[in-house]
C-alpha positions as CSV (number, residue, x, y, z in Angstrom):
1,M,-20.3,22.6,-27.1
2,L,-18.8,25.5,-25.4
3,V,-17.3,28.3,-27.9
4,P,-14.7,30.8,-26.9
5,R,-16.0,34.4,-27.1
6,A,-13.9,35.4,-30.3
7,R,-15.0,32.5,-32.1
8,L,-18.7,33.0,-31.0
9,T,-18.6,36.4,-32.6
10,A,-17.4,35.0,-35.8
11,V,-19.9,32.4,-36.1
12,L,-22.7,34.8,-35.3
13,T,-21.5,37.3,-38.1
14,T,-21.4,34.5,-40.4
15,L,-25.0,33.4,-39.7
16,A,-26.1,36.9,-40.0
17,L,-24.9,37.4,-43.4
18,A,-25.5,34.0,-44.6
19,A,-28.8,34.8,-46.5
20,P,-30.5,38.1,-48.0
21,L,-32.9,39.4,-45.3
22,A,-35.5,42.0,-45.9
23,L,-34.8,44.9,-43.5
24,G,-37.2,48.2,-43.9
25,G,-37.8,47.5,-47.6
26,L,-34.2,47.1,-48.1
27,T,-32.1,43.7,-49.0
28,A,-29.1,42.9,-47.3
29,L,-26.1,42.1,-49.1
30,P,-25.1,38.5,-49.6
31,A,-22.3,37.3,-47.2
32,Q,-18.8,37.2,-48.3
33,A,-17.0,33.9,-47.5
34,A,-15.7,33.5,-43.8
35,P,-11.9,33.7,-43.5
36,E,-10.2,30.2,-43.3
37,R,-9.1,28.9,-40.1
38,T,-5.4,28.7,-39.6
39,V,-3.5,26.1,-37.5
40,T,-0.1,26.5,-36.3
41,L,2.3,24.1,-34.5
42,V,3.9,26.1,-31.8
43,G,6.3,25.4,-29.1
44,S,10.0,25.3,-28.1
45,L,10.8,23.4,-31.3
46,Q,9.9,26.3,-33.8
47,S,13.1,27.8,-33.9
48,E,14.5,24.4,-35.0
49,L,11.9,24.3,-37.7
50,G,12.7,27.5,-39.4
51,C,10.7,30.1,-37.3
52,P,12.4,33.3,-36.2
53,G,11.7,32.1,-32.4
54,D,9.9,29.7,-30.3
55,W,6.2,29.9,-29.3
56,Q,5.2,32.1,-32.1
57,P,1.5,31.5,-33.3
58,D,1.9,33.7,-36.3
59,C,4.9,31.9,-37.8
60,T,3.5,30.6,-41.3
61,T,6.6,27.9,-41.5
62,T,5.0,25.6,-39.1
63,E,1.3,26.0,-40.3
64,L,-0.8,22.8,-41.0
65,V,-2.8,22.5,-44.0
66,Q,-6.7,21.9,-44.0
67,D,-7.4,18.3,-45.3
68,A,-10.2,17.5,-47.4
69,S,-12.5,16.5,-44.7
70,G,-12.5,20.1,-43.5
71,S,-12.1,19.0,-39.8
72,T,-8.4,17.9,-39.6
73,W,-5.2,19.8,-40.5
74,S,-1.8,18.3,-41.0
75,T,1.8,18.7,-42.0
76,T,5.1,16.8,-41.8
77,V,8.2,18.2,-40.0
78,T,11.6,16.9,-39.3
79,V,12.7,17.6,-35.7
80,P,16.4,17.4,-34.6
81,A,17.5,15.3,-31.1
82,G,16.0,17.1,-28.0
83,S,13.6,17.6,-25.6
84,Y,10.6,19.9,-26.5
85,E,7.3,21.1,-25.5
86,Y,4.5,21.9,-28.1
87,K,0.8,22.5,-28.7
88,V,-1.3,24.0,-31.6
89,A,-2.5,27.9,-31.8
90,L,-5.6,28.8,-34.1
91,D,-5.9,31.9,-36.3
92,L,-2.3,32.9,-35.7
93,A,-2.9,34.2,-32.0
94,W,-3.2,32.8,-28.6
95,D,-7.0,33.2,-28.1
96,E,-7.5,29.6,-28.9
97,S,-4.9,26.8,-28.3
98,Y,-4.8,23.1,-27.5
99,G,-2.1,20.5,-26.2
100,P,-1.9,17.1,-27.6
101,D,-5.0,15.9,-25.3
102,G,-7.3,18.6,-26.3
103,S,-6.7,20.5,-22.9
104,S,-4.7,23.8,-22.7
105,D,-1.6,22.0,-21.3
106,N,1.7,21.6,-23.3
107,G,2.7,18.4,-24.6
108,P,6.1,16.8,-24.3
109,L,8.2,15.6,-27.2
110,V,11.4,13.8,-26.7
111,V,13.5,12.6,-29.8
112,A,16.8,10.8,-29.8
113,G,17.8,11.9,-33.3
114,D,16.4,13.6,-36.4
115,T,12.9,12.2,-36.6
116,T,10.4,13.1,-39.4
117,L,6.8,13.5,-37.8
118,E,3.4,13.7,-39.1
119,V,1.4,16.3,-37.2
120,V,-2.4,16.0,-37.1
121,Y,-4.9,18.3,-35.5
122,D,-8.5,17.5,-35.3
123,D,-10.8,20.3,-34.8
124,T,-13.7,18.2,-33.2
125,S,-11.9,16.9,-30.5
126,H,-8.9,19.2,-30.4
127,R,-6.5,16.7,-30.0
128,T,-3.0,16.5,-31.8
129,T,-1.2,13.4,-32.8
130,L,2.5,13.0,-33.7
131,T,3.5,9.7,-35.7
132,P,7.0,9.1,-36.8
133,Q,7.4,8.4,-40.5
134,D,10.9,7.3,-40.8
135,L,11.6,4.4,-38.2
136,P,14.1,2.2,-39.6
137,D,13.1,-1.5,-40.7
138,A,14.8,-4.0,-38.3
139,T,14.4,-7.7,-37.0
140,V,13.4,-7.5,-33.4
141,T,15.8,-9.7,-31.7
142,A,15.8,-11.9,-28.4
143,A,17.9,-8.9,-26.8
144,D,15.1,-6.5,-27.8
145,R,12.3,-8.7,-26.4
146,S,14.1,-8.9,-23.0
147,L,13.9,-5.2,-22.7
148,A,10.0,-5.3,-23.0
149,R,9.3,-8.2,-20.3
150,A,6.3,-8.1,-18.1
151,S,7.0,-6.2,-14.7
152,L,8.4,-8.6,-11.9
153,R,5.3,-10.1,-10.1
154,A,5.3,-12.6,-7.5
155,S,2.7,-15.5,-8.4
156,L,0.7,-14.7,-5.1
157,T,-0.2,-11.3,-5.9
158,R,-3.2,-11.6,-7.9
159,E,-5.1,-13.3,-4.9
160,R,-8.6,-12.2,-3.9
161,F,-8.4,-12.2,-0.1
162,Y,-11.4,-12.8,2.4
163,F,-10.5,-11.2,5.7
164,L,-12.0,-13.3,8.1
165,M,-12.5,-13.3,12.0
166,A,-13.2,-16.8,12.9
167,D,-14.9,-16.0,16.4
168,R,-17.5,-13.7,14.5
169,F,-18.0,-16.0,11.5
170,A,-19.4,-19.5,12.1
171,N,-19.6,-21.9,15.3
172,G,-18.8,-25.5,14.0
173,S,-18.4,-27.0,17.7
174,T,-20.0,-25.4,20.9
175,A,-17.5,-27.6,22.8
176,N,-14.6,-25.1,22.5
177,D,-16.8,-21.8,23.1
178,R,-15.3,-21.4,26.5
179,G,-11.7,-22.2,25.5
180,G,-11.5,-25.0,27.9
181,L,-11.9,-22.6,30.9
182,T,-14.7,-22.7,33.7
183,G,-16.5,-20.0,35.2
184,G,-18.3,-16.8,33.9
185,R,-17.5,-14.5,31.2
186,L,-14.6,-12.7,33.1
187,E,-13.0,-16.2,33.4
188,T,-13.7,-17.6,30.2
189,G,-14.3,-14.6,27.8
190,L,-17.4,-15.9,26.4
191,D,-20.4,-13.7,26.2
192,P,-22.4,-13.5,22.7
193,T,-24.4,-10.8,24.0
194,D,-21.5,-8.4,24.3
195,K,-19.4,-7.4,21.3
196,G,-16.0,-7.1,23.4
197,F,-16.1,-10.7,24.1
198,Y,-15.9,-14.4,22.3
199,H,-19.1,-15.1,20.5
200,G,-18.3,-18.9,19.9
201,G,-17.1,-18.9,16.2
202,D,-14.3,-21.3,15.3
203,L,-12.1,-23.0,12.7
204,K,-14.4,-25.7,12.5
205,G,-17.1,-23.3,11.4
206,V,-14.8,-21.9,8.8
207,T,-13.9,-25.3,7.3
208,Q,-17.6,-26.2,7.1
209,K,-18.1,-22.9,5.1
210,L,-15.4,-23.3,2.8
211,D,-17.7,-23.7,-0.3
212,Y,-19.5,-20.6,0.6
213,I,-16.3,-18.7,0.9
214,K,-15.1,-19.8,-2.4
215,G,-18.4,-18.9,-4.1
216,L,-17.7,-15.4,-3.1
217,G,-14.7,-15.4,-5.6
218,T,-12.2,-15.9,-2.9
219,T,-8.8,-17.2,-3.6
220,A,-7.2,-16.8,-0.3
221,I,-8.5,-16.7,3.3
222,W,-6.7,-14.1,5.6
223,L,-7.4,-15.2,9.1
224,T,-7.2,-12.6,12.0
225,P,-4.5,-13.4,14.7
226,S,-5.5,-17.0,15.8
227,F,-3.0,-18.0,18.5
228,K,-3.5,-18.4,22.2
229,N,-4.6,-15.2,23.9
230,R,-5.0,-14.1,27.4
231,P,-9.0,-14.4,27.7
232,V,-9.7,-11.2,29.4
233,Q,-7.9,-8.2,30.3
234,G,-9.0,-5.0,32.0
235,S,-11.5,-4.7,34.9
236,G,-15.0,-3.3,35.4
237,E,-16.5,-1.4,32.4
238,N,-13.0,-1.7,30.9
239,A,-12.9,-5.6,30.8
240,S,-13.1,-7.3,27.4
241,A,-11.9,-10.4,25.7
242,G,-9.1,-11.4,23.4
243,Y,-11.6,-12.7,20.6
244,H,-9.4,-10.4,18.0
245,G,-6.4,-12.3,18.7
246,Y,-3.9,-9.6,19.7
247,W,-3.4,-10.6,23.3
248,I,-1.1,-13.5,22.7
249,T,0.4,-15.5,25.6
250,D,1.2,-18.7,23.4
251,F,2.5,-18.2,20.1
252,T,2.8,-21.9,19.6
253,Q,-0.9,-23.0,19.8
254,I,-4.3,-22.2,18.3
255,D,-6.3,-20.1,20.7
256,P,-8.6,-23.0,22.4
257,H,-11.7,-20.7,21.7
258,L,-10.9,-21.4,17.8
259,G,-10.2,-25.1,18.2
260,T,-6.7,-26.8,18.1
261,N,-3.5,-26.9,15.9
262,A,-4.9,-29.9,14.2
263,D,-8.2,-27.9,13.3
264,M,-6.0,-25.2,11.7
265,K,-4.1,-27.9,9.9
266,A,-7.5,-29.5,8.6
267,L,-8.7,-25.8,7.5
268,V,-5.6,-25.4,5.5
269,D,-5.8,-28.8,3.8
270,Q,-9.3,-28.5,3.1
271,A,-8.8,-25.0,1.6
272,H,-5.8,-26.0,-0.6
273,R,-8.0,-29.0,-1.8
274,K,-10.6,-26.4,-2.9
275,G,-8.2,-24.2,-4.7
276,M,-7.8,-21.6,-2.1
277,K,-4.7,-20.4,-0.1
278,V,-4.6,-19.6,3.7
279,F,-2.7,-16.4,5.2
280,F,-2.1,-15.8,8.9
281,D,-2.2,-12.3,10.4
282,I,0.8,-12.5,12.9
283,I,2.2,-10.1,15.6
284,T,6.1,-9.8,16.3
285,N,6.4,-7.0,18.5
286,H,4.0,-7.3,21.4
287,T,2.3,-10.0,23.6
288,A,-0.7,-9.8,26.1
289,D,-0.6,-7.2,28.8
290,V,1.4,-9.2,31.7
291,I,4.2,-7.0,32.6
292,Q,3.3,-4.3,35.0
293,P,5.7,-1.3,36.2
294,A,6.6,-1.2,39.8
295,E,5.9,2.4,39.9
296,P,2.4,3.3,40.9
297,G,0.0,5.6,38.8
298,S,-0.1,5.9,35.1
299,H,3.0,5.2,33.0
300,P,3.6,7.9,30.1
301,Y,6.4,7.2,27.8
302,R,10.0,7.9,29.0
303,S,12.5,9.0,26.4
304,K,15.9,7.3,25.8
305,A,17.4,10.8,26.1
306,D,16.0,11.4,29.6
307,H,16.0,7.7,30.8
308,P,18.9,5.8,28.9
309,Y,19.2,1.9,29.4
310,R,21.8,1.2,31.7
311,T,23.9,-2.1,32.4
312,A,23.6,-4.2,35.5
313,D,26.0,-1.9,37.0
314,G,24.3,1.2,36.2
315,T,26.2,2.4,33.4
316,P,24.2,4.1,30.6
317,F,24.2,2.8,27.0
318,D,22.5,2.9,23.6
319,D,20.8,-0.1,22.7
320,R,21.4,0.7,18.9
321,D,25.0,0.6,19.6
322,F,24.5,-3.2,20.1
323,L,22.2,-4.1,17.1
324,G,23.3,-7.6,16.0
325,K,25.5,-8.3,18.9
326,S,25.1,-9.5,22.5
327,F,23.5,-6.9,24.8
328,P,25.2,-6.1,28.2
329,D,24.1,-7.7,31.4
330,L,21.0,-6.2,32.6
331,D,19.0,-5.9,35.9
332,P,15.5,-5.2,35.9
333,K,15.6,-3.1,39.0
334,V,18.1,-0.7,37.4
335,S,18.3,-1.1,33.6
336,F,14.9,0.3,32.4
337,P,12.9,3.4,32.7
338,Y,10.3,1.7,34.6
339,E,11.0,-1.5,36.8
340,P,9.2,-4.5,35.2
341,T,7.1,-6.8,37.4
342,L,4.7,-9.7,37.4
343,P,2.2,-9.0,39.9
344,Q,-0.4,-11.7,38.8
345,P,0.2,-15.1,40.4
346,G,1.0,-17.7,37.5
347,D,2.3,-15.0,35.2
348,A,5.8,-15.8,35.8
349,D,5.5,-18.8,32.9
350,V,2.5,-17.7,31.4
351,K,4.1,-16.9,27.9
352,V,5.1,-19.5,25.3
353,P,7.8,-20.1,24.0
354,A,9.5,-19.5,27.4
355,W,11.9,-17.0,26.4
356,L,9.0,-14.7,26.2
357,N,8.8,-14.7,30.2
358,D,11.9,-12.9,30.4
359,V,11.1,-9.2,31.4
360,E,14.6,-8.1,30.2
361,L,13.3,-8.9,26.4
362,Y,10.8,-5.9,26.9
363,H,11.4,-2.2,26.2
364,N,9.8,-1.2,29.5
365,R,9.3,2.5,28.5
366,G,5.8,3.1,29.3
367,E,2.9,4.0,26.9
368,T,3.3,4.9,23.3
369,T,1.8,7.9,21.6
370,Y,2.3,6.3,18.2
371,S,5.0,9.1,16.9
372,G,8.4,9.5,16.9
373,E,11.0,7.4,18.9
374,N,8.1,6.0,21.3
375,S,6.4,4.6,18.1
376,T,8.7,1.8,18.0
377,Y,9.8,1.7,21.8
378,G,6.5,2.4,23.7
379,D,3.7,-0.2,25.0
380,F,0.5,-0.3,22.8
381,S,-2.5,0.3,25.4
382,G,-0.2,-1.6,27.9
383,L,0.5,-4.3,25.7
384,D,4.0,-5.8,26.4
385,D,6.5,-4.5,23.8
386,L,9.2,-6.5,22.8
387,F,12.7,-5.5,22.6
388,T,13.1,-6.2,18.9
389,E,16.5,-4.6,18.8
390,R,17.9,-7.6,20.8
391,P,19.2,-10.6,18.9
392,E,17.3,-13.1,21.2
393,V,14.1,-11.5,20.2
394,V,14.9,-11.6,16.6
395,A,15.9,-15.0,16.6
396,G,13.0,-16.2,18.8
397,M,10.3,-14.5,16.7
398,T,11.9,-16.0,13.6
399,D,11.9,-19.6,14.9
400,I,8.2,-19.2,15.9
401,F,6.8,-18.3,12.5
402,K,9.3,-20.7,10.7
403,T,7.4,-23.5,12.8
404,W,4.0,-22.0,11.5
405,V,5.4,-22.1,7.8
406,D,5.7,-25.9,8.3
407,L,2.1,-26.2,8.8
408,G,1.6,-25.4,5.1
409,I,0.3,-22.0,5.1
410,D,0.7,-19.7,2.3
411,G,1.8,-16.6,3.8
412,F,1.7,-14.0,6.4
413,R,-0.1,-10.5,6.8
414,I,2.2,-8.7,9.6
415,D,0.9,-6.4,12.0
416,T,2.3,-3.0,13.1
417,V,5.2,-3.1,10.8
418,K,6.0,0.5,11.2
419,H,6.4,0.1,14.9
420,V,9.3,-2.2,14.9
421,N,12.8,-1.2,13.9
422,T,13.9,-1.8,10.3
423,E,16.9,-4.0,11.2
424,F,14.4,-6.6,12.6
425,W,12.8,-6.9,9.4
426,Q,16.1,-7.0,7.6
427,E,16.8,-10.4,9.5
428,F,13.4,-11.8,9.8
429,S,11.9,-11.4,6.5
430,P,14.8,-13.3,4.4
431,A,15.2,-16.0,7.0
432,V,11.6,-17.0,7.0
433,L,11.4,-16.8,3.3
434,E,14.5,-19.0,2.8
435,H,12.8,-21.5,5.4
436,A,9.6,-21.7,3.3
437,Q,11.8,-22.4,0.1
438,Q,13.6,-25.3,2.0
439,Q,10.2,-26.7,2.7
440,G,9.1,-26.5,-1.1
441,N,6.9,-23.4,-0.8
442,D,8.6,-21.2,-3.1
443,D,5.7,-18.8,-3.5
444,F,5.4,-18.2,0.3
445,F,4.4,-14.4,0.4
446,M,4.5,-11.8,3.2
447,F,2.9,-8.2,3.4
448,G,3.2,-6.1,6.1
449,E,0.8,-3.2,7.6
450,V,2.5,0.2,7.2
451,Y,-0.4,2.6,8.0
452,D,0.8,5.4,5.9
453,A,-0.1,6.8,2.4
454,D,3.3,8.0,1.3
455,P,5.2,5.7,-1.1
456,A,8.3,7.4,-0.4
457,F,8.0,6.1,3.5
458,M,6.1,2.9,2.9
459,S,8.6,1.6,0.4
460,T,11.5,1.6,2.7
461,Y,10.0,-1.5,4.3
462,T,10.1,-3.3,1.0
463,T,13.6,-2.1,-0.2
464,T,15.6,-1.6,3.0
465,G,13.5,-3.7,5.2
466,K,13.4,-6.6,2.8
467,L,9.6,-7.4,3.0
468,A,8.0,-8.6,0.1
469,A,5.2,-6.1,0.1
470,T,3.0,-3.6,2.3
471,L,-0.8,-3.3,2.3
472,D,-1.2,-0.3,-0.1
473,F,-2.8,2.3,1.9
474,G,-1.6,4.9,-0.5
475,F,-4.0,3.5,-3.1
476,Q,-6.8,3.2,-0.6
477,N,-6.3,6.8,0.3
478,A,-6.0,8.2,-3.4
479,A,-9.1,6.1,-4.5
480,Q,-11.4,7.0,-1.7
481,Q,-10.5,10.7,-2.4
482,F,-11.3,10.2,-6.0
483,A,-14.7,8.4,-4.9
484,R,-15.7,11.3,-3.1
485,G,-15.3,13.6,-6.0
486,G,-11.7,14.6,-5.7
487,A,-9.4,15.5,-8.7
488,T,-7.6,12.6,-10.6
489,T,-4.6,14.1,-9.5
490,G,-4.4,12.1,-6.5
491,L,-4.4,8.8,-8.4
492,R,-1.8,10.2,-11.0
493,D,0.6,11.1,-8.1
494,L,0.2,7.9,-6.5
495,Y,1.0,5.9,-9.6
496,A,3.8,8.2,-10.4
497,G,5.3,7.2,-7.1
498,D,5.5,3.6,-7.9
499,D,9.2,3.5,-8.8
500,W,9.7,4.0,-5.1
501,Y,9.1,0.5,-4.8
502,T,11.2,-1.1,-7.3
503,D,14.4,-3.1,-6.3
504,P,15.8,-6.7,-7.6
505,D,12.8,-8.6,-5.9
506,S,9.6,-6.6,-5.7
507,N,7.8,-3.7,-7.1
508,A,4.6,-1.9,-6.9
509,Y,2.5,-4.6,-8.5
510,Q,3.1,-6.7,-5.3
511,L,1.1,-4.3,-2.9
512,P,-2.3,-5.9,-1.8
513,T,-4.9,-3.4,-2.1
514,L,-7.9,-2.9,0.2
515,P,-11.1,-0.9,0.1
516,R,-11.3,0.1,3.8
517,E,-9.1,-0.4,6.9
518,P,-9.7,-4.1,8.1
């Protein structure tokens, strides 16, 4: 036990005088009794309790009395309504003082009316407890109980997810390894020796392994994007395949490398029979890299200030002036910062549904740097970034994912949420949830990827943006910092920010957690 210096001196003096000692023929005098220890309740409440002022460790009015055990001190005080801070001071001075938790921090005290408190200090733990003594007897009514209900928590928020990439999991059928395509790896995308290409895993393989997955403690499978992708993008050393699912050309069918829509339906049905749910990872703001700027060379982002959108007759306009309205007539040759073209043969109708082939429904502003304006208007590594401010895009994406709700899946994890304008989510999320409820799926649940650790920012997507939840990157960050030896204050501050998420239909309990970035 660490002992403060002043207290250590007293202990040593007591030990030295505890018994007669023979010193050079002389006998030491018997020790006198050590002075009694005093404990005083101090704080901003002392003047209300009869002391001349507050924070006075030498005020005897608020001294505690030592109990028979010798290790605790106690007293009873009546505190008037107010907000206070308090602690105890030892031996009528500030040399040694403790807050209620045994640390040096002051403790808060808030009372609504005159309240009698028993104050007990334990000299072993240095903790102080305050116990009300005059609470009125009363019958607890139903109205009282309604004030102490459990926090709102959607039924699917207690799931244990298994995040699964079908192509890398198990190969249930070699017949679909090439996705129905012919040729070499640059045509089919298949090369199990290269981590950047398809390896052959599929939905049948996942279905065959459901007992294994459930045995891990899984209650919900979270599939990486599984829709039809452009098999290969890039050239030379930069060529790779769409095994990850983020280069979508057809939002209406499962990637043939993984199987068919019927295979997905079978997986969902079998998982449900085994008591597990299935969630899709979905994308709403970009497609495969099909559109190419007519301008040669690199294509850095061009801002709205320097390169405004223009109507078909060349008049500048701000797209945000038309949110929720019909946009002006556009002309690809004059309306965009970069003129959109489709240089590859067959690309004019490669995307499904057909509306996705309209180049006017994309931002066409060049490459994003993931910050500021270009975070929502720029292309991700060349991927065609949808004009999500346009009502046609909102309606089209909503219809796409309503159809997948009909398959019987249990929810969506939504990619790149913070790179889409908030108004899109305000329409998309309620519409999809309403459709799920109409299909009898009242528990359908969606959570978005907002890669940020600040609750004040992340919560805007669950309150203003109307999503049910976001992935809890705030918890991930705080937990990792603590696990690396950081102070607990990071977790404390994280939980203190939970109220940012509270609104009529969601709160922080609904945020799915994860140990690391998927």
